[in-house]
NUROSE-987335 format. One record per residue (C-alpha): residue number from 0; residue in one letter; chain; y, x, z. Coordinates in Angstrom, 2 decimals. Example, Ala and Ser with C-alpha at 12.3 -4.5 7.8 and 13.67 -1.06 7.14 Angstrom:
2
     i   aa   ch        yy        xx        zz
     0    A    A     -4.50     12.30      7.80
     1    S    A     -1.06     13.67      7.14
***
This chain:
126
     i   aa   ch        yy        xx        zz
     0    X    A    -24.77     27.72      1.60
     1    X    A    -21.08     27.41      0.87
     2    X    A    -19.68     30.23     -1.19
     3    X    A    -16.40     32.03     -0.84
     4    X    A    -15.23     30.52     -4.13
     5    X    A    -15.17     26.96     -2.80
     6    X    A    -13.47     28.02      0.44
     7    X    A    -10.78     29.89     -1.51
     8    X    A    -10.17     27.02     -3.93
     9    X    A    -10.07     24.37     -1.21
    10    X    A     -7.68     26.48      0.87
    11    X    A     -5.37     26.73     -2.13
    12    X    A     -5.38     22.95     -2.55
    13    X    A     -4.50     22.44      1.12
    14    X    A     -1.72     25.03      1.10
    15    X    A     -0.23     23.65     -2.15
    16    X    A     -0.34     20.01     -1.04
    17    X    A      3.13     19.08      0.12
    18    X    A      4.85     22.17     -1.24
    19    X    A      8.11     21.73     -3.10
    20    X    A      8.79     22.72     -6.71
    21    X    A      9.54     26.29     -5.60
    22    X    A      6.24     26.55     -3.72
    23    X    A      7.66     26.18     -0.21
    24    X    A      5.72     24.22      2.37
    25    X    A      5.73     23.84      6.16
    26    X    A      3.24     24.60      8.89
    27    X    A      1.72     21.24      9.84
    28    X    A      1.93     21.97     13.56
    29    X    A      5.15     23.93     14.16
    30    X    A      7.11     23.03     11.03
    31    X    A      8.07     26.59     10.14
    32    X    A      8.78     26.81      6.39
    33    X    A      6.79     29.32      4.37
    34    X    A      5.84     30.01      0.79
    35    X    A      2.44     28.37      0.25
    36    X    A      0.64     31.68     -0.34
    37    X    A      1.45     32.82      3.21
    38    X    A      0.13     29.68      4.88
    39    X    A     -3.49     29.22      5.89
    40    X    A     -5.89     26.31      5.68
    41    X    A     -5.98     25.06      9.27
    42    X    A     -8.78     22.78     10.46
    43    X    A     -8.47     20.21     13.26
    44    X    A    -12.23     19.97     13.64
    45    X    A    -13.34     23.62     13.31
    46    X    A    -14.34     24.77      9.84
    47    X    A    -17.85     25.60     11.04
    48    X    A    -18.52     21.85     10.98
    49    X    A    -19.63     21.20      7.42
    50    X    A    -19.09     17.44      7.61
    51    X    A    -15.31     17.88      7.92
    52    X    A    -14.84     21.35      6.43
    53    X    A    -13.53     20.00      3.11
    54    X    A    -11.74     16.92      4.43
    55    X    A     -8.15     16.51      3.23
    56    X    A     -7.38     14.69      6.49
    57    X    A     -8.94     17.41      8.67
    58    X    A     -7.31     20.33      6.87
    59    X    A     -3.59     21.09      6.75
    60    X    A     -1.40     24.11      5.98
    61    X    A     -0.72     26.22      9.05
    62    X    A      1.10     29.45      9.79
    63    X    A     -0.85     32.40     11.16
    64    X    A      0.59     31.91     14.65
    65    X    A     -0.53     28.29     14.96
    66    X    A     -3.89     28.81     13.27
    67    X    A     -4.91     32.03     15.04
    68    X    A     -2.70     32.91     18.00
    69    X    A     -2.56     29.30     19.21
    70    X    A     -6.16     28.56     18.13
    71    X    A     -5.09     25.81     15.76
    72    X    A     -2.34     24.38     18.00
    73    X    A     -4.75     21.44     18.34
    74    X    A     -2.69     19.25     20.67
    75    X    A      0.16     19.12     18.15
    76    X    A     -2.31     18.96     15.24
    77    X    A     -3.90     15.85     16.77
    78    X    A     -0.56     14.21     17.49
    79    X    A      0.55     14.78     13.89
    80    X    A     -2.74     13.46     12.50
    81    X    A     -2.35     10.29     14.56
    82    X    A      1.21      9.91     13.25
    83    X    A      0.09     10.40      9.63
    84    X    A     -3.30      8.63      9.57
    85    X    A     -3.67      6.58     12.75
    86    X    A     -5.86      6.98     15.81
    87    X    A     -8.90      5.43     14.09
    88    X    A     -9.04      8.17     11.44
    89    X    A     -8.61     10.90     14.06
    90    X    A    -11.40      9.44     16.18
    91    X    A    -13.64      9.34     13.07
    92    X    A    -13.00     13.07     12.56
    93    X    A    -13.76     13.77     16.21
    94    X    A    -17.07     11.87     15.98
    95    X    A    -18.03     13.73     12.79
    96    X    A    -17.92     17.07     14.59
    97    X    A    -21.27     16.14     16.13
    98    X    A    -23.01     15.56     12.78
    99    X    A    -24.49     17.97     10.30
   100    X    A    -24.08     18.22      6.54
   101    X    A    -25.76     20.41      3.98
   102    X    A    -24.22     20.67      0.53
   103    X    A    -26.39     20.81     -2.55
   104    X    A    -25.51     23.21     -5.36
   105    X    A    -24.32     20.29     -7.47
   106    X    A    -22.06     19.03     -4.67
   107    X    A    -20.55     22.50     -4.31
   108    X    A    -19.94     22.67     -8.08
   109    X    A    -18.34     19.19     -8.03
   110    X    A    -16.03     20.22     -5.20
   111    X    A    -15.12     23.46     -6.98
   112    X    A    -14.30     21.55    -10.18
   113    X    A    -12.23     18.99     -8.26
   114    X    A    -10.30     21.82     -6.56
   115    X    A     -9.56     23.51     -9.89
   116    X    A     -8.20     20.27    -11.35
   117    X    A     -6.18     19.55     -8.22
   118    X    A     -4.68     23.07     -8.15
   119    X    A     -3.52     22.70    -11.76
   120    X    A     -2.04     19.28    -10.97
   121    X    A     -0.24     20.53     -7.87
   122    X    A      1.15     23.58     -9.63
   123    X    A      2.45     21.39    -12.47
   124    X    A      4.32     19.00    -10.16
   125    X    A      5.78     21.77     -8.00
***
């Protein structure tokens, strides 16, 4: 079972990725600027799918409106993913939503450690 610690750390990585040196980033789907703390970790393939839950391609910073009110703003999300990664990568994500993944304790610890290192790196370059 995935713990809240990994979700929190991974969300921080996603929201920091792409932020400027002052900590400002943009919603991936509507482009509204926001300080990284106020953005959310939006998922193209829903976060309930464990195979893509911690995918850097699948997860992007989103504002509350796009992530919740617009249920992910998925049409724009998909269009932007195709622009950034190509249709092949997006189709891979879409196929993965039908698969299952269970994380071992060691995999969870590895992901947590990676997130901690990445957060430090991102905060140092911003």
